[in-house]
SEGUMI-738900 format. One record per residue (C-alpha): x, y negated, z negated. Coordinates in steps of 0.001 Angstrom, whole numbers, padded with zeros to 6 digits, always signed. Layout:
BEGIN
      xx      yy      zz
       X       Y       Z
...
//
This chain:
BEGIN
      xx      yy      zz
 +091294 -105832 -130019
 +090827 -109485 -131143
 +090833 -111895 -128450
 +090781 -115446 -128958
 +089842 -118002 -125778
 +090679 -121615 -125502
 +089585 -123748 -122658
 +091628 -126877 -122222
 +090216 -130259 -120715
 +086866 -128539 -120391
 +084064 -126892 -121857
 +083805 -123574 -120911
 +080808 -121453 -120704
 +079524 -118352 -122394
 +079815 -116414 -119029
 +083209 -117190 -117850
 +084361 -116358 -121519
 +082325 -113063 -121169
 +083763 -112247 -117523
 +087727 -113053 -119387
 +087124 -111100 -122307
 +085543 -107897 -120281
 +089023 -108230 -117849
 +091107 -108100 -121075
 +088744 -105086 -122611
 +089635 -103217 -119501
 +093541 -103001 -120185
 +092965 -101345 -123289
 +092555 -097903 -120855
 +096292 -098221 -120227
 +097461 -099027 -123652
 +094816 -098846 -126893
 +097657 -099846 -129279
 +097210 -103746 -128438
 +096496 -105464 -131636
 +095543 -109374 -130381
 +095603 -111299 -128037
 +094942 -115406 -126690
 +093702 -116901 -123661
 +094088 -120281 -122235
 +092092 -121897 -119842
 +093520 -125002 -118232
 +091683 -127231 -115641
 +094254 -129123 -113497
 +093950 -132466 -111530
 +096030 -131607 -108247
 +095826 -129639 -105802
 +093315 -127049 -104779
 +094368 -124143 -106878
 +093527 -126190 -109690
 +092721 -123427 -112279
 +095079 -121970 -114461
 +094652 -118991 -116497
 +097585 -117630 -119147
 +097110 -114686 -121505
 +099164 -113328 -124165
 +098931 -109887 -125514
 +100606 -108450 -128449
 +101418 -105207 -128797
 +103727 -103516 -131761
 +106793 -105002 -131502
 +106858 -107263 -128271
 +104188 -110132 -126495
 +103447 -109696 -123206
 +102631 -112832 -121066
 +101243 -113650 -117573
 +100347 -116760 -116322
 +098406 -117289 -113263
 +096385 -120217 -110687
 +093875 -120051 -108272
 +090409 -121470 -107054
 +088254 -119997 -109658
 +089074 -119253 -113252
 +087813 -115493 -112285
 +090415 -115274 -109749
 +092849 -116293 -111759
 +092031 -114148 -114853
 +091986 -111104 -112455
 +095595 -111833 -110723
 +096610 -112267 -114699
 +095177 -109073 -115901
 +096607 -107699 -112969
 +100117 -108635 -114072
 +099718 -107727 -117753
 +098527 -104400 -116213
 +101718 -103924 -114283
 +103369 -105132 -117677
 +101792 -102908 -119958
 +102554 -099772 -117391
 +106569 -100649 -117706
 +106093 -101181 -121418
 +104348 -097428 -121645
 +107195 -096203 -119802
 +110297 -097924 -121774
 +107834 -096585 -124845
 +108260 -092806 -123582
 +111767 -092993 -122510
 +112670 -094154 -126090
 +114129 -097640 -124493
 +112132 -099901 -126857
//
């Protein structure tokens, strides 16, 4: 699966990009037909939870999206991938039941 990582209002280091790619790669254990994805890392100026991670994953016939904020990009990425994990499980169940 091809993943594009975009950092907005800052330059992300290689370690952060690899961490995000690793987390998204683990989603393939739940559904292996994901085609591609995009990740947006945003640095906001207000509040303590000023780091936002948006993940958009494309699967055949649908696009899944999660957006989370936290104190660090790693924590936000963990929360977003957990949300996508739940969405993938629901999507897979609907696919099995023939509701998609």
